[in-house]
N, CA, C and O atoms as a GROMACS GRO file, in nm:
protein
  548
    1UNK      N    1  10.189   9.107  13.536
    1UNK     CA    2  10.152   9.132  13.404
    1UNK      C    3  10.038   9.227  13.361
    1UNK      O    4  10.046   9.306  13.268
    2UNK      N    5   9.919   9.207  13.448
    2UNK     CA    6   9.818   9.294  13.442
    2UNK      C    7   9.843   9.436  13.462
    2UNK      O    8   9.780   9.520  13.397
    3UNK      N    9   9.944   9.471  13.558
    3UNK     CA   10   9.954   9.584  13.585
    3UNK      C   11  10.048   9.648  13.462
    3UNK      O   12  10.018   9.763  13.430
    4UNK      N   13  10.155   9.590  13.393
    4UNK     CA   14  10.216   9.656  13.291
    4UNK      C   15  10.151   9.650  13.168
    4UNK      O   16  10.210   9.710  13.078
    5UNK      N   17  10.030   9.585  13.133
    5UNK     CA   18   9.914   9.603  13.010
    5UNK      C   19   9.854   9.728  13.042
    5UNK      O   20   9.869   9.823  12.965
    6UNK      N   21   9.774   9.740  13.166
    6UNK     CA   22   9.754   9.857  13.245
    6UNK      C   23   9.828   9.996  13.201
    6UNK      O   24   9.778  10.097  13.151
    7UNK      N   25   9.931   9.975  13.228
    7UNK     CA   26  10.034  10.094  13.239
    7UNK      C   27  10.075  10.137  13.066
    7UNK      O   28  10.116  10.243  13.019
    8UNK      N   29  10.050  10.035  13.016
    8UNK     CA   30  10.101  10.057  12.836
    8UNK      C   31   9.957  10.112  12.798
    8UNK      O   32   9.961  10.209  12.722
    9UNK      N   33   9.861  10.079  12.827
    9UNK     CA   34   9.722  10.113  12.783
    9UNK      C   35   9.721  10.272  12.802
    9UNK      O   36   9.692  10.347  12.709
   10UNK      N   37   9.754  10.319  12.932
   10UNK     CA   38   9.749  10.441  12.960
   10UNK      C   39   9.846  10.532  12.876
   10UNK      O   40   9.823  10.645  12.834
   11UNK      N   41   9.957  10.456  12.864
   11UNK     CA   42  10.041  10.518  12.822
   11UNK      C   43  10.021  10.568  12.660
   11UNK      O   44  10.068  10.671  12.611
   12UNK      N   45   9.952  10.487  12.605
   12UNK     CA   46   9.904  10.486  12.474
   12UNK      C   47   9.770  10.603  12.452
   12UNK      O   48   9.765  10.687  12.362
   13UNK      N   49   9.675  10.582  12.555
   13UNK     CA   50   9.581  10.677  12.568
   13UNK      C   51   9.630  10.829  12.592
   13UNK      O   52   9.565  10.918  12.536
   14UNK      N   53   9.736  10.862  12.667
   14UNK     CA   54   9.803  10.986  12.676
   14UNK      C   55   9.865  11.012  12.554
   14UNK      O   56   9.849  11.127  12.514
   15UNK      N   57   9.927  10.945  12.489
   15UNK     CA   58  10.010  10.970  12.394
   15UNK      C   59   9.917  11.006  12.275
   15UNK      O   60   9.954  11.100  12.204
   16UNK      N   61   9.802  10.945  12.244
   16UNK     CA   62   9.721  10.946  12.145
   16UNK      C   63   9.637  11.111  12.170
   16UNK      O   64   9.605  11.196  12.087
   17UNK      N   65   9.624  11.107  12.287
   17UNK     CA   66   9.546  11.268  12.344
   17UNK      C   67   9.626  11.373  12.300
   17UNK      O   68   9.581  11.467  12.235
   18UNK      N   69   9.753  11.359  12.335
   18UNK     CA   70   9.868  11.459  12.291
   18UNK      C   71   9.879  11.496  12.138
   18UNK      O   72   9.870  11.610  12.091
   19UNK      N   73   9.899  11.389  12.075
   19UNK     CA   74   9.913  11.392  11.923
   19UNK      C   75   9.786  11.472  11.871
   19UNK      O   76   9.797  11.561  11.786
   20UNK      N   77   9.657  11.433  11.930
   20UNK     CA   78   9.521  11.487  11.877
   20UNK      C   79   9.520  11.667  11.902
   20UNK      O   80   9.481  11.751  11.821
   21UNK      N   81   9.577  11.688  12.038
   21UNK     CA   82   9.577  11.811  12.040
   21UNK      C   83   9.669  11.892  11.981
   21UNK      O   84   9.628  12.002  11.946
   22UNK      N   85   9.779  11.865  11.962
   22UNK     CA   86   9.867  11.874  11.875
   22UNK      C   87   9.817  11.913  11.720
   22UNK      O   88   9.826  12.028  11.676
   23UNK      N   89   9.770  11.812  11.655
   23UNK     CA   90   9.684  11.828  11.534
   23UNK      C   91   9.583  11.953  11.540
   23UNK      O   92   9.585  12.046  11.459
   24UNK      N   93   9.500  11.939  11.645
   24UNK     CA   94   9.405  12.055  11.660
   24UNK      C   95   9.440  12.187  11.654
   24UNK      O   96   9.383  12.264  11.577
   25UNK      N   97   9.549  12.228  11.743
   25UNK     CA   98   9.630  12.337  11.737
   25UNK      C   99   9.703  12.378  11.626
   25UNK      O  100   9.708  12.498  11.599
   26UNK      N  101   9.768  12.284  11.550
   26UNK     CA  102   9.824  12.316  11.417
   26UNK      C  103   9.732  12.355  11.311
   26UNK      O  104   9.780  12.421  11.219
   27UNK      N  105   9.577  12.319  11.306
   27UNK     CA  106   9.498  12.339  11.217
   27UNK      C  107   9.456  12.508  11.249
   27UNK      O  108   9.456  12.596  11.164
   28UNK      N  109   9.431  12.519  11.354
   28UNK     CA  110   9.391  12.645  11.397
   28UNK      C  111   9.474  12.796  11.349
   28UNK      O  112   9.429  12.909  11.327
   29UNK      N  113   9.595  12.747  11.347
   29UNK     CA  114   9.702  12.822  11.328
   29UNK      C  115   9.698  12.875  11.164
   29UNK      O  116   9.740  12.985  11.130
   30UNK      N  117   9.646  12.789  11.082
   30UNK     CA  118   9.637  12.812  10.944
   30UNK      C  119   9.506  12.892  10.929
   30UNK      O  120   9.397  12.835  10.925
   31UNK      N  121   9.523  13.045  10.921
   31UNK     CA  122   9.430  13.152  10.875
   31UNK      C  123   9.463  13.257  10.814
   31UNK      O  124   9.582  13.286  10.801
   32UNK      N  125   9.386  13.316  10.777
   32UNK     CA  126   9.428  13.453  10.680
   32UNK      C  127   9.408  13.571  10.778
   32UNK      O  128   9.316  13.582  10.858
   33UNK      N  129   9.506  13.654  10.760
   33UNK     CA  130   9.536  13.766  10.841
   33UNK      C  131   9.553  13.892  10.771
   33UNK      O  132   9.574  13.877  10.651
   34UNK      N  133   9.549  14.025  10.816
   34UNK     CA  134   9.577  14.116  10.739
   34UNK      C  135   9.706  14.175  10.764
   34UNK      O  136   9.733  14.211  10.879
   35UNK      N  137   9.789  14.190  10.666
   35UNK     CA  138   9.940  14.219  10.684
   35UNK      C  139   9.939  14.380  10.713
   35UNK      O  140   9.997  14.444  10.801
   36UNK      N  141   9.860  14.419  10.615
   36UNK     CA  142   9.865  14.574  10.601
   36UNK      C  143   9.764  14.629  10.529
   36UNK      O  144   9.710  14.546  10.456
   37UNK      N  145   9.710  14.763  10.521
   37UNK     CA  146   9.608  14.828  10.431
   37UNK      C  147   9.656  14.948  10.429
   37UNK      O  148   9.712  15.004  10.524
   38UNK      N  149   9.632  15.004  10.287
   38UNK     CA  150   9.675  15.135  10.208
   38UNK      C  151   9.554  15.192  10.176
   38UNK      O  152   9.459  15.120  10.146
   39UNK      N  153   9.542  15.327  10.178
   39UNK     CA  154   9.450  15.387  10.093
   39UNK      C  155   9.499  15.420   9.936
   39UNK      O  156   9.612  15.466   9.916
   40UNK      N  157   9.419  15.396   9.840
   40UNK     CA  158   9.436  15.395   9.735
   40UNK      C  159   9.373  15.564   9.712
   40UNK      O  160   9.278  15.610   9.775
   41UNK      N  161   9.450  15.638   9.609
   41UNK     CA  162   9.397  15.756   9.569
   41UNK      C  163   9.382  15.745   9.412
   41UNK      O  164   9.464  15.678   9.349
   42UNK      N  165   9.280  15.810   9.350
   42UNK     CA  166   9.224  15.792   9.218
   42UNK      C  167   9.379  15.888   9.139
   42UNK      O  168   9.428  15.861   9.030
   43UNK      N  169   9.422  15.984   9.222
   43UNK     CA  170   9.508  16.071   9.142
   43UNK      C  171   9.654  15.988   9.130
   43UNK      O  172   9.732  16.031   9.045
   44UNK      N  173   9.686  15.895   9.195
   44UNK     CA  174   9.803  15.811   9.214
   44UNK      C  175   9.807  15.710   9.137
   44UNK      O  176   9.706  15.641   9.150
   45UNK      N  177   9.909  15.655   9.032
   45UNK     CA  178   9.937  15.551   8.960
   45UNK      C  179   9.971  15.404   9.035
   45UNK      O  180   9.948  15.294   8.986
   46UNK      N  181  10.029  15.431   9.163
   46UNK     CA  182  10.083  15.343   9.244
   46UNK      C  183  10.094  15.347   9.361
   46UNK      O  184  10.087  15.458   9.413
   47UNK      N  185  10.114  15.236   9.441
   47UNK     CA  186  10.158  15.226   9.585
   47UNK      C  187  10.237  15.130   9.625
   47UNK      O  188  10.226  15.018   9.576
   48UNK      N  189  10.336  15.161   9.725
   48UNK     CA  190  10.431  15.085   9.762
   48UNK      C  191  10.428  15.072   9.910
   48UNK      O  192  10.450  15.168   9.984
   49UNK      N  193  10.402  14.953   9.953
   49UNK     CA  194  10.396  14.903  10.107
   49UNK      C  195  10.524  14.860  10.183
   49UNK      O  196  10.559  14.747  10.151
   50UNK      N  197  10.576  14.900  10.245
   50UNK     CA  198  10.687  14.811  10.296
   50UNK      C  199  10.654  14.753  10.416
   50UNK      O  200  10.572  14.799  10.495
   51UNK      N  201  10.738  14.620  10.433
   51UNK     CA  202  10.719  14.572  10.564
   51UNK      C  203  10.750  14.640  10.706
   51UNK      O  204  10.866  14.677  10.719
   52UNK      N  205  10.669  14.662  10.805
   52UNK     CA  206  10.679  14.695  10.903
   52UNK      C  207  10.588  14.666  11.038
   52UNK      O  208  10.465  14.672  11.034
   53UNK      N  209  10.667  14.631  11.165
   53UNK     CA  210  10.544  14.586  11.253
   53UNK      C  211  10.546  14.456  11.255
   53UNK      O  212  10.616  14.408  11.166
   54UNK      N  213  10.476  14.354  11.346
   54UNK     CA  214  10.482  14.240  11.378
   54UNK      C  215  10.413  14.146  11.282
   54UNK      O  216  10.446  14.028  11.287
   55UNK      N  217  10.342  14.174  11.214
   55UNK     CA  218  10.266  14.072  11.118
   55UNK      C  219  10.336  14.036  10.988
   55UNK      O  220  10.318  13.938  10.917
   56UNK      N  221  10.430  14.147  10.972
   56UNK     CA  222  10.532  14.116  10.869
   56UNK      C  223  10.643  14.047  10.893
   56UNK      O  224  10.711  14.003  10.800
   57UNK      N  225  10.674  14.027  11.017
   57UNK     CA  226  10.777  13.942  11.086
   57UNK      C  227  10.754  13.781  11.049
   57UNK      O  228  10.846  13.700  11.036
   58UNK      N  229  10.613  13.751  11.034
   58UNK     CA  230  10.584  13.601  11.010
   58UNK      C  231  10.601  13.563  10.894
   58UNK      O  232  10.611  13.632  10.793
   59UNK      N  233  10.606  13.443  10.905
   59UNK     CA  234  10.641  13.358  10.754
   59UNK      C  235  10.499  13.320  10.701
   59UNK      O  236  10.413  13.271  10.775
   60UNK      N  237  10.482  13.342  10.592
   60UNK     CA  238  10.341  13.305  10.537
   60UNK      C  239  10.355  13.206  10.444
   60UNK      O  240  10.465  13.174  10.400
   61UNK      N  241  10.241  13.150  10.408
   61UNK     CA  242  10.221  13.025  10.289
   61UNK      C  243  10.172  13.090  10.167
   61UNK      O  244  10.217  13.061  10.056
   62UNK      N  245  10.073  13.185  10.186
   62UNK     CA  246  10.023  13.252  10.059
   62UNK      C  247   9.990  13.404  10.102
   62UNK      O  248   9.979  13.448  10.216
   63UNK      N  249   9.978  13.479   9.966
   63UNK     CA  250   9.929  13.611  10.013
   63UNK      C  251   9.826  13.641   9.906
   63UNK      O  252   9.818  13.569   9.807
   64UNK      N  253   9.748  13.743   9.925
   64UNK     CA  254   9.631  13.778   9.837
   64UNK      C  255   9.601  13.916   9.874
   64UNK      O  256   9.610  13.955   9.990
   65UNK      N  257   9.562  14.002   9.763
   65UNK     CA  258   9.504  14.132   9.778
   65UNK      C  259   9.358  14.159   9.776
   65UNK      O  260   9.292  14.110   9.684
   66UNK      N  261   9.297  14.236   9.870
   66UNK     CA  262   9.148  14.263   9.841
   66UNK      C  263   9.145  14.426   9.847
   66UNK      O  264   9.225  14.506   9.896
   67UNK      N  265   9.026  14.442   9.779
   67UNK     CA  266   9.010  14.594   9.771
   67UNK      C  267   8.867  14.621   9.834
   67UNK      O  268   8.784  14.531   9.844
   68UNK      N  269   8.842  14.766   9.883
   68UNK     CA  270   8.720  14.784   9.944
   68UNK      C  271   8.674  14.925   9.889
   68UNK      O  272   8.774  14.986   9.850
   69UNK      N  273   8.580  14.984   9.875
   69UNK     CA  274   8.542  15.117   9.860
   69UNK      C  275   8.495  15.158   9.721
   69UNK      O  276   8.405  15.241   9.706
   70UNK      N  277   8.564  15.093   9.609
   70UNK     CA  278   8.579  15.117   9.458
   70UNK      C  279   8.638  14.970   9.389
   70UNK      O  280   8.707  14.884   9.443
   71UNK      N  281   8.596  14.974   9.284
   71UNK     CA  282   8.643  14.904   9.181
   71UNK      C  283   8.793  14.951   9.131
   71UNK      O  284   8.814  15.066   9.093
   72UNK      N  285   8.884  14.860   9.137
   72UNK     CA  286   9.025  14.886   9.111
   72UNK      C  287   9.078  14.788   9.007
   72UNK      O  288   9.077  14.666   9.018
   73UNK      N  289   9.122  14.855   8.910
   73UNK     CA  290   9.191  14.760   8.776
   73UNK      C  291   9.339  14.763   8.836
   73UNK      O  292   9.392  14.872   8.858
   74UNK      N  293   9.409  14.641   8.864
   74UNK     CA  294   9.514  14.609   8.910
   74UNK      C  295   9.632  14.591   8.790
   74UNK      O  296   9.620  14.492   8.718
   75UNK      N  297   9.710  14.655   8.773
   75UNK     CA  298   9.779  14.642   8.648
   75UNK      C  299   9.919  14.536   8.658
   75UNK      O  300   9.968  14.458   8.577
   76UNK      N  301   9.958  14.577   8.801
   76UNK     CA  302  10.083  14.472   8.818
   76UNK      C  303  10.080  14.506   8.982
   76UNK      O  304  10.045  14.604   9.048
   77UNK      N  305  10.143  14.351   9.020
   77UNK     CA  306  10.164  14.361   9.156
   77UNK      C  307  10.289  14.302   9.178
   77UNK      O  308  10.284  14.182   9.155
   78UNK      N  309  10.404  14.343   9.213
   78UNK     CA  310  10.521  14.296   9.268
   78UNK      C  311  10.515  14.264   9.427
   78UNK      O  312  10.480  14.351   9.507
   79UNK      N  313  10.550  14.141   9.464
   79UNK     CA  314  10.558  14.069   9.599
   79UNK      C  315  10.692  14.053   9.633
   79UNK      O  316  10.750  13.951   9.596
   80UNK      N  317  10.751  14.140   9.701
   80UNK     CA  318  10.924  14.126   9.753
   80UNK      C  319  10.914  14.046   9.864
   80UNK      O  320  10.839  14.066   9.960
   81UNK      N  321  11.000  13.941   9.849
   81UNK     CA  322  11.034  13.841   9.962
   81UNK      C  323  11.164  13.848   9.989
   81UNK      O  324  11.258  13.874   9.914
   82UNK      N  325  11.163  13.814  10.136
   82UNK     CA  326  11.296  13.808  10.214
   82UNK      C  327  11.397  13.687  10.174
   82UNK      O  328  11.369  13.570  10.201
   83UNK      N  329  11.501  13.719  10.117
   83UNK     CA  330  11.559  13.613  10.066
   83UNK      C  331  11.537  13.557   9.944
   83UNK      O  332  11.618  13.468   9.916
   84UNK      N  333  11.458  13.578   9.868
   84UNK     CA  334  11.392  13.498   9.774
   84UNK      C  335  11.348  13.609   9.644
   84UNK      O  336  11.305  13.721   9.669
   85UNK      N  337  11.365  13.565   9.521
   85UNK     CA  338  11.306  13.686   9.406
   85UNK      C  339  11.174  13.703   9.432
   85UNK      O  340  11.087  13.630   9.479
   86UNK      N  341  11.176  13.847   9.379
   86UNK     CA  342  11.040  13.872   9.372
   86UNK      C  343  10.943  13.824   9.271
   86UNK      O  344  10.981  13.776   9.164
   87UNK      N  345  10.798  13.837   9.310
   87UNK     CA  346  10.706  13.802   9.232
   87UNK      C  347  10.623  13.873   9.160
   87UNK      O  348  10.552  13.952   9.222
   88UNK      N  349  10.610  13.865   9.012
   88UNK     CA  350  10.535  13.989   8.953
   88UNK      C  351  10.431  13.922   8.917
   88UNK      O  352  10.455  13.824   8.847
   89UNK      N  353  10.286  13.951   8.950
   89UNK     CA  354  10.151  13.927   8.911
   89UNK      C  355  10.094  14.043   8.790
   89UNK      O  356  10.079  14.164   8.808
   90UNK      N  357  10.074  13.978   8.688
   90UNK     CA  358  10.011  14.101   8.588
   90UNK      C  359   9.904  14.074   8.547
   90UNK      O  360   9.871  14.147   8.454
   91UNK      N  361   9.800  13.969   8.587
   91UNK     CA  362   9.682  13.917   8.542
   91UNK      C  363   9.605  13.940   8.640
   91UNK      O  364   9.505  13.869   8.634
   92UNK      N  365   9.609  14.024   8.746
   92UNK     CA  366   9.493  14.031   8.840
   92UNK      C  367   9.344  14.098   8.788
   92UNK      O  368   9.236  14.060   8.832
   93UNK      N  369   9.362  14.210   8.682
   93UNK     CA  370   9.256  14.248   8.637
   93UNK      C  371   9.183  14.345   8.702
   93UNK      O  372   9.249  14.434   8.753
   94UNK      N  373   9.059  14.351   8.713
   94UNK     CA  374   8.967  14.451   8.770
   94UNK      C  375   8.909  14.360   8.904
   94UNK      O  376   8.853  14.250   8.895
   95UNK      N  377   8.933  14.424   9.010
   95UNK     CA  378   8.876  14.379   9.130
   95UNK      C  379   8.776  14.458   9.185
   95UNK      O  380   8.800  14.569   9.231
   96UNK      N  381   8.638  14.397   9.184
   96UNK     CA  382   8.528  14.466   9.261
   96UNK      C  383   8.541  14.493   9.383
   96UNK      O  384   8.608  14.424   9.460
   97UNK      N  385   8.468  14.615   9.418
   97UNK     CA  386   8.472  14.632   9.567
   97UNK      C  387   8.434  14.524   9.650
   97UNK      O  388   8.341  14.448   9.624
   98UNK      N  389   8.509  14.519   9.753
   98UNK     CA  390   8.463  14.393   9.863
   98UNK      C  391   8.526  14.272   9.785
   98UNK      O  392   8.504  14.165   9.843
   99UNK      N  393   8.605  14.260   9.660
   99UNK     CA  394   8.664  14.131   9.620
   99UNK      C  395   8.808  14.116   9.626
   99UNK      O  396   8.878  14.200   9.684
  100UNK      N  397   8.855  14.020   9.573
  100UNK     CA  398   9.012  14.000   9.598
  100UNK      C  399   9.061  13.915   9.489
  100UNK      O  400   8.989  13.846   9.416
  101UNK      N  401   9.198  13.926   9.484
  101UNK     CA  402   9.274  13.828   9.399
  101UNK      C  403   9.249  13.689   9.459
  101UNK      O  404   9.197  13.662   9.567
  102UNK      N  405   9.306  13.594   9.348
  102UNK     CA  406   9.366  13.466   9.381
  102UNK      C  407   9.495  13.456   9.468
  102UNK      O  408   9.595  13.519   9.434
  103UNK      N  409   9.496  13.383   9.572
  103UNK     CA  410   9.613  13.355   9.671
  103UNK      C  411   9.721  13.327   9.568
  103UNK      O  412   9.709  13.253   9.470
  104UNK      N  413   9.856  13.416   9.614
  104UNK     CA  414   9.964  13.361   9.535
  104UNK      C  415  10.056  13.306   9.644
  104UNK      O  416  10.098  13.368   9.742
  105UNK      N  417  10.080  13.180   9.611
  105UNK     CA  418  10.211  13.067   9.694
  105UNK      C  419  10.341  13.178   9.725
  105UNK      O  420  10.381  13.272   9.657
  106UNK      N  421  10.379  13.137   9.830
  106UNK     CA  422  10.510  13.186   9.901
  106UNK      C  423  10.598  13.115   9.818
  106UNK      O  424  10.569  13.008   9.766
  107UNK      N  425  10.704  13.172   9.805
  107UNK     CA  426  10.840  13.072   9.754
  107UNK      C  427  10.888  12.984   9.879
  107UNK      O  428  10.914  13.027   9.992
  108UNK      N  429  10.897  12.841   9.830
  108UNK     CA  430  10.937  12.752   9.959
  108UNK      C  431  10.781  12.728  10.035
  108UNK      O  432  10.670  12.768  10.000
  109UNK      N  433  10.823  12.651  10.148
  109UNK     CA  434  10.707  12.605  10.240
  109UNK      C  435  10.648  12.735  10.302
  109UNK      O  436  10.528  12.760  10.309
  110UNK      N  437  10.747  12.810  10.344
  110UNK     CA  438  10.703  12.950  10.410
  110UNK      C  439  10.797  13.060  10.384
  110UNK      O  440  10.917  13.038  10.369
  111UNK      N  441  10.744  13.185  10.379
  111UNK     CA  442  10.859  13.297  10.346
  111UNK      C  443  10.797  13.417  10.394
  111UNK      O  444  10.675  13.433  10.405
  112UNK      N  445  10.901  13.517  10.426
  112UNK     CA  446  10.847  13.666  10.515
  112UNK      C  447  10.822  13.748  10.361
  112UNK      O  448  10.876  13.724  10.253
  113UNK      N  449  10.736  13.836  10.388
  113UNK     CA  450  10.698  13.904  10.282
  113UNK      C  451  10.759  14.057  10.324
  113UNK      O  452  10.732  14.104  10.434
  114UNK      N  453  10.849  14.137  10.219
  114UNK     CA  454  10.908  14.245  10.281
  114UNK      C  455  10.850  14.358  10.237
  114UNK      O  456  10.867  14.461  10.302
  115UNK      N  457  10.765  14.361  10.112
  115UNK     CA  458  10.708  14.473  10.091
  115UNK      C  459  10.618  14.438   9.930
  115UNK      O  460  10.647  14.344   9.856
  116UNK      N  461  10.528  14.520   9.910
  116UNK     CA  462  10.425  14.493   9.782
  116UNK      C  463  10.405  14.618   9.720
  116UNK      O  464  10.361  14.713   9.784
  117UNK      N  465  10.439  14.627   9.574
  117UNK     CA  466  10.418  14.715   9.524
  117UNK      C  467  10.293  14.679   9.405
  117UNK      O  468  10.283  14.573   9.342
  118UNK      N  469  10.214  14.787   9.395
  118UNK     CA  470  10.084  14.773   9.315
  118UNK      C  471  10.076  14.890   9.227
  118UNK      O  472  10.065  15.003   9.276
  119UNK      N  473  10.081  14.869   9.079
  119UNK     CA  474  10.010  14.963   9.016
  119UNK      C  475   9.876  14.952   8.997
  119UNK      O  476   9.824  14.841   9.001
  120UNK      N  477   9.809  15.057   8.974
  120UNK     CA  478   9.647  15.051   8.971
  120UNK      C  479   9.602  15.143   8.913
  120UNK      O  480   9.685  15.222   8.867
  121UNK      N  481   9.453  15.171   8.890
  121UNK     CA  482   9.379  15.266   8.813
  121UNK      C  483   9.227  15.249   8.889
  121UNK      O  484   9.156  15.156   8.850
  122UNK      N  485   9.183  15.330   8.987
  122UNK     CA  486   9.053  15.316   9.027
  122UNK      C  487   8.951  15.351   8.928
  122UNK      O  488   8.944  15.461   8.874
  123UNK      N  489   8.870  15.248   8.907
  123UNK     CA  490   8.762  15.253   8.779
  123UNK      C  491   8.649  15.319   8.833
  123UNK      O  492   8.620  15.298   8.950
  124UNK      N  493   8.581  15.397   8.764
  124UNK     CA  494   8.443  15.503   8.800
  124UNK      C  495   8.504  15.639   8.869
  124UNK      O  496   8.616  15.678   8.836
  125UNK      N  497   8.443  15.695   8.948
  125UNK     CA  498   8.437  15.834   9.007
  125UNK      C  499   8.485  15.823   9.125
  125UNK      O  500   8.511  15.929   9.181
  126UNK      N  501   8.507  15.727   9.182
  126UNK     CA  502   8.554  15.706   9.338
  126UNK      C  503   8.659  15.783   9.350
  126UNK      O  504   8.728  15.773   9.249
  127UNK      N  505   8.707  15.862   9.435
  127UNK     CA  506   8.838  15.937   9.489
  127UNK      C  507   8.928  15.828   9.540
  127UNK      O  508   9.049  15.834   9.517
  128UNK      N  509   8.881  15.738   9.600
  128UNK     CA  510   8.951  15.636   9.692
  128UNK      C  511   8.920  15.526   9.700
  128UNK      O  512   8.805  15.497   9.669
  129UNK      N  513   9.026  15.407   9.752
  129UNK     CA  514   8.965  15.284   9.773
  129UNK      C  515   9.057  15.238   9.876
  129UNK      O  516   9.157  15.303   9.908
  130UNK      N  517   9.021  15.117   9.933
  130UNK     CA  518   9.112  15.078  10.057
  130UNK      C  519   9.156  14.921  10.002
  130UNK      O  520   9.079  14.828   9.977
  131UNK      N  521   9.313  14.923   9.993
  131UNK     CA  522   9.351  14.808   9.947
  131UNK      C  523   9.420  14.722  10.091
  131UNK      O  524   9.490  14.783  10.173
  132UNK      N  525   9.393  14.603  10.100
  132UNK     CA  526   9.434  14.514  10.209
  132UNK      C  527   9.557  14.397  10.150
  132UNK      O  528   9.543  14.326  10.051
  133UNK      N  529   9.636  14.399  10.211
  133UNK     CA  530   9.750  14.293  10.209
  133UNK      C  531   9.707  14.161  10.300
  133UNK      O  532   9.699  14.174  10.422
  134UNK      N  533   9.685  14.058  10.249
  134UNK     CA  534   9.652  13.944  10.353
  134UNK      C  535   9.771  13.826  10.328
  134UNK      O  536   9.833  13.799  10.225
  135UNK      N  537   9.777  13.779  10.437
  135UNK     CA  538   9.884  13.659  10.465
  135UNK      C  539   9.800  13.532  10.517
  135UNK      O  540   9.699  13.535  10.587
  136UNK      N  541   9.852  13.445  10.477
  136UNK     CA  542   9.798  13.301  10.520
  136UNK      C  543   9.911  13.215  10.599
  136UNK      O  544  10.022  13.185  10.554
  137UNK      N  545   9.866  13.188  10.709
  137UNK     CA  546   9.972  13.129  10.815
  137UNK      C  547   9.957  12.996  10.817
  137UNK      O  548  10.027  12.927  10.890
   0.00000   0.00000   0.00000
């Protein structure tokens, strides 16, 4: 009987360890990463970024936009999802250089972003800025 109890204790210790390792590895996967970046020119009113490459193939939970190099007034963002309706964001406002939009939830638990359209205006005299599209997995 003592051997069976020790075997049972060992089983529970191993099972608990495996569950804990699985929980730790799952929390590490949840992080922001750059899907794409594009140079914005003061002479252009909009930019369209189509999905290409490995990061775009990932299903994400959230998406956000950041801007570097100049302040940018975002008039409209259209998030294009695979097999889901597009989501239009019209209240992004002015994003300061180094700033970002609030995260937008993906439709469903996770979805694949296929493209992003942004209508913008660079504020001030800067000739260009860099726009980054971020995904949260």
